[in-house]
C-alpha positions in Angstrom: 11.7 -38.3 -21.9 12.1 -39.6 -18.2 10.3 -38.4 -15.8 11.6 -38.4 -12.2 8.4 -38.2 -9.9 10.2 -36.8 -7.0 12.1 -33.8 -8.6 8.8 -33.0 -10.2 7.2 -33.1 -6.9 10.1 -30.9 -5.2 10.3 -28.3 -7.8 6.4 -27.7 -7.8 6.3 -27.9 -3.8 8.8 -25.0 -3.9 7.3 -23.0 -6.4 3.8 -23.6 -5.1 4.8 -22.9 -1.7 6.4 -19.5 -2.9 3.1 -18.6 -4.7 1.1 -19.1 -1.4 3.6 -17.3 0.7 3.4 -14.2 -1.4 -0.4 -14.5 -1.7 -0.5 -14.3 2.0 1.6 -11.1 2.4 -0.6 -9.2 -0.8 -3.8 -10.3 1.0 -2.4 -9.7 4.5 -3.4 -13.4 5.6 -1.4 -14.4 7.9 -1.0 -18.4 8.4 1.4 -20.8 10.3 4.0 -22.2 8.2 2.2 -25.8 8.8 -0.6 -24.3 6.5 1.8 -23.3 3.8 3.6 -26.6 3.8 0.5 -28.6 3.6 -1.2 -26.3 0.8 1.8 -26.4 -1.5 2.1 -30.3 -1.1 -1.5 -30.6 -2.1 -0.7 -28.8 -4.9 2.5 -30.5 -6.1 1.0 -34.2 -5.4 -2.0 -33.2 -7.7 0.4 -31.8 -10.5 2.6 -34.8 -10.2 -0.4 -37.2 -10.8 -1.8 -34.9 -13.4 1.5 -35.5 -15.3 2.7 -39.3 -14.5 -0.5 -40.8 -14.1 -1.6 -42.4 -17.7 -5.1 -41.8 -17.1 -5.1 -38.2 -16.0 -3.1 -37.2 -19.0 -6.6 -36.3 -21.3 -7.5 -33.6 -18.6 -7.8 -30.3 -19.7 -4.7 -28.7 -18.6 -6.2 -25.4 -18.0 -9.0 -26.7 -16.2 -6.9 -28.9 -14.0 -4.3 -26.3 -13.0 -7.6 -24.1 -11.7 -8.6 -27.1 -9.5 -4.9 -27.6 -8.5 -4.6 -23.6 -7.6 -7.9 -23.8 -5.9 -7.0 -26.8 -3.6 -3.9 -25.2 -2.3 -6.0 -21.8 -1.7 -8.5 -23.7 0.1 -6.1 -25.9 2.0 -3.7 -22.9 3.1 -6.4 -20.2 3.9 -9.8 -21.9 4.0 -11.7 -18.7 3.1 -15.1 -18.4 4.7 -17.2 -17.5 1.8 -17.4 -17.2 -2.0 -16.0 -13.7 -2.4 -13.1 -14.1 0.1 -12.0 -17.4 -2.0 -12.6 -15.5 -5.4 -10.3 -12.7 -4.4 -7.7 -14.9 -3.1 -7.8 -17.0 -6.6 -8.1 -13.9 -8.6 -4.5 -12.7 -6.9 -3.2 -16.3 -6.8 -3.7 -16.2 -10.7 -1.6 -13.0 -11.2 1.3 -14.3 -9.2 1.5 -17.2 -10.6 1.8 -16.1 -14.1 4.1 -13.3 -12.9 6.4 -16.2 -11.6 5.8 -18.5 -14.8 6.3 -15.7 -17.2 9.3 -14.9 -15.7 10.6 -18.7 -15.8 9.8 -18.5 -19.6 11.5 -15.4 -19.7 14.8 -16.8 -18.6 14.3 -20.1 -20.1 14.1 -18.5 -23.7 16.5 -15.3 -23.2 19.5 -17.2 -21.1 20.1 -19.8 -23.9 20.5 -22.7 -21.2 19.8 -25.7 -23.6 19.9 -28.2 -20.9 17.5 -26.5 -18.7 14.6 -28.8 -20.5 16.2 -31.7 -18.6 15.7 -30.3 -15.3 12.5 -32.7 -15.0 14.5 -35.8 -17.0 18.4 -35.8 -16.3 20.4 -35.0 -13.1 23.0 -33.4 -15.2 20.5 -30.6 -15.5 19.8 -30.5 -12.0 22.1 -27.5 -11.0 21.0 -25.7 -14.2 17.4 -26.0 -13.2 17.8 -25.0 -9.6 19.9 -21.6 -10.6 16.7 -21.0 -13.1 14.3 -21.7 -10.2 16.0 -19.6 -7.9 16.3 -16.7 -10.2 13.0 -16.7 -11.5 11.8 -17.0 -7.8 13.8 -14.1 -6.6 13.0 -11.9 -9.7 9.2 -12.5 -8.8 9.5 -11.7 -5.5 11.2 -8.3 -6.4 8.6 -7.5 -8.7 5.6 -8.4 -6.7 7.1 -6.5 -3.9 7.4 -3.6 -5.9 3.9 -3.9 -7.4 2.4 -4.4 -4.2 4.1 -1.4 -2.9 2.6 0.9 -5.8 -0.7 -0.7 -5.4 -0.6 0.2 -1.6 0.7 4.0 -2.4 -2.4 4.2 -4.8 -4.6 3.1 -2.7 -3.8 5.3 0.0 -3.8 8.2 -2.0 -7.3 7.6 -3.2 -8.6 6.2 -0.1 -6.7 8.4 2.4 -5.4 11.6 1.1 -7.7 14.4 0.2 -6.3 17.9 -1.3 -7.9 20.8 0.7 -8.7 24.4 0.0 -8.7 27.0 2.4 -9.7 30.7 1.8 -9.9 33.8 3.8 -11.2 36.4 1.6 -9.1 36.6 -1.7 -6.0 34.4 -0.4 -6.5 30.7 -0.8 -3.9 27.7 -0.3 -4.4 24.0 -0.9 -2.3 21.1 0.3 -2.7 17.1 0.7 -4.2 16.1 3.9 -4.3 12.7 5.4 -7.5 11.1 6.9 -6.8 10.2 10.4 -8.9 8.0 12.1 -7.0 9.1 15.6 -7.9 12.3 15.0 -11.2 13.7 16.6 -10.1 17.3 17.9 -12.9 19.9 17.7 -13.0 23.4 18.8 -14.2 23.4 22.7 -16.6 26.2 22.0 -18.4 25.3 18.7 -17.9 21.7 18.4 -16.7 22.2 15.0 -14.2 19.6 13.7 -10.4 20.5 13.5 -8.0 20.0 10.6 -4.5 20.4 11.4 -2.3 22.2 9.0 1.2 22.7 9.0 2.3 26.3 9.2 4.2 26.6 6.2 1.4 25.7 3.9 -1.4 28.2 5.4 1.5 30.9 6.3 -0.3 33.1 3.3 -3.6 33.2 5.5 -2.0 34.4 8.2 -1.4 38.4 9.5 2.3 39.4 9.6 2.4 39.4 13.3 1.0 35.4 13.7 4.0 34.9 11.1 6.7 36.0 12.9 5.0 34.6 16.3 5.2 30.9 14.6 8.5 31.6 12.6 10.2 32.5 16.1 8.5 29.6 17.7 6.5 31.3 20.3 3.2 30.3 19.7 3.2 28.3 23.2 3.4 31.8 25.2 0.3 33.0 25.5 1.5 36.0 26.5 3.1 37.1 23.4 0.3 36.0 21.5 -2.0 38.7 23.2 0.7 41.3 22.8 0.6 40.7 19.1 -3.3 41.1 18.8 -4.4 42.1 15.0 -8.1 43.0 15.3 -8.7 42.2 11.7 -7.7 38.4 12.4 -8.0 38.5 16.3 -11.8 37.3 16.1 -10.9 34.3 14.2 -8.1 32.7 16.6 -9.3 29.8 18.8 -7.3 28.0 21.4 -7.7 24.1 20.9 -6.5 21.9 23.9 -5.1 18.6 22.9 -3.5 15.6 24.6 -0.9 13.5 23.0 2.0 11.2 23.8 4.2 13.1 26.0 2.0 16.0 26.1 -1.0 16.1 28.5 -1.8 19.5 28.5 -1.1 21.1 25.0 -2.6 24.0 23.4 -3.1 24.5 19.9 -3.7 27.8 18.2 -6.1 27.6 15.2 -8.4 30.0 13.4 -11.6 30.2 11.5 -11.3 30.4 7.6 -14.3 32.2 5.4 -14.5 28.7 3.7 -12.7 25.3 3.4 -13.5 22.7 0.6 -12.1 18.8 0.9 -11.9 17.1 -2.4 -14.7 15.6 -3.5 -17.2 17.3 -1.1 -19.1 20.3 -0.6 -17.8 23.4 1.1 -17.4 23.2 4.6 -17.7 26.6 6.6 -17.9 25.3 10.0 -14.3 24.2 10.3 -11.3 25.3 12.5 -7.9 25.1 11.1 -5.4 24.1 13.8 -1.7 25.2 13.2 1.1 22.7 13.4 4.5 24.2 13.5 6.4 21.5 12.3 6.3 18.7 9.7 3.6 15.9 9.9 5.3 13.8 7.3 9.2 13.3 7.0 8.5 12.6 3.0 5.8 15.3 2.3 3.1 13.3 1.2 0.7 14.9 3.0 0.9 18.3 5.1 -2.2 18.4 7.2 -4.3 16.0 8.9 -8.4 15.5 8.3 -10.6 14.2 10.9 -12.9 11.2 9.6 -15.9 13.4 10.6 -15.2 15.7 7.9 -15.0 13.1 4.8 -17.8 11.1 6.3 
């Protein structure tokens, strides 16, 4: 078989550049395009020398692939320390195996006999590029889906907590997002505030407050005072807040009998702020937690 070094270099340059680019997206490592070109070029050059240089034909392929990948990672990302380097290498290998596995699958499942000549004959050049482009596209789609799924799983594990709130025998629960920008506290007791959607904590409220929020009259303090319910009135708290477009907002809250956040001890000294709208469009969470509560 006759090997064309320029084609061998070019194909490896494209594939290695793709692997390094995907690695930067997965690891959220922003780099200038020049570093991707330089890293892919170093990897492609080393691989080409490994294939065409007679003295290097006896080098262990697995060991050589590790060295080549490490060279590309070091040139492109220049990690500081062994731990960041190890993380980059581990993810890079997963990406490389995904790309390589799809390429092999396309080769064997599409019955393209001339694809084997993509390094040896220009007659197979168009077919080989089809194989490379399709493999690259499919690899990107699969990796993109895998990254999204991993991000959602990480978000759910690290930032979403199930919250149980009780008043007497009435209990409700919902998922709440740990919001680093949320630091509301009750001005009197300095207790942290959990913001919850009205629909989620409706079973805990007296009928007069349910009607008030259903008719969206919660901002009218005179109406709030007129629907006083002696059994619940002492629990009510008025929580001032500032948000984008609203400098002097007032949130109606109440003190429950008990609050339990998933994986943590019960927290009796917490105020529940009632939010009469939807916090998340897709419903992934129905409340907001202060980092102080989950610390």
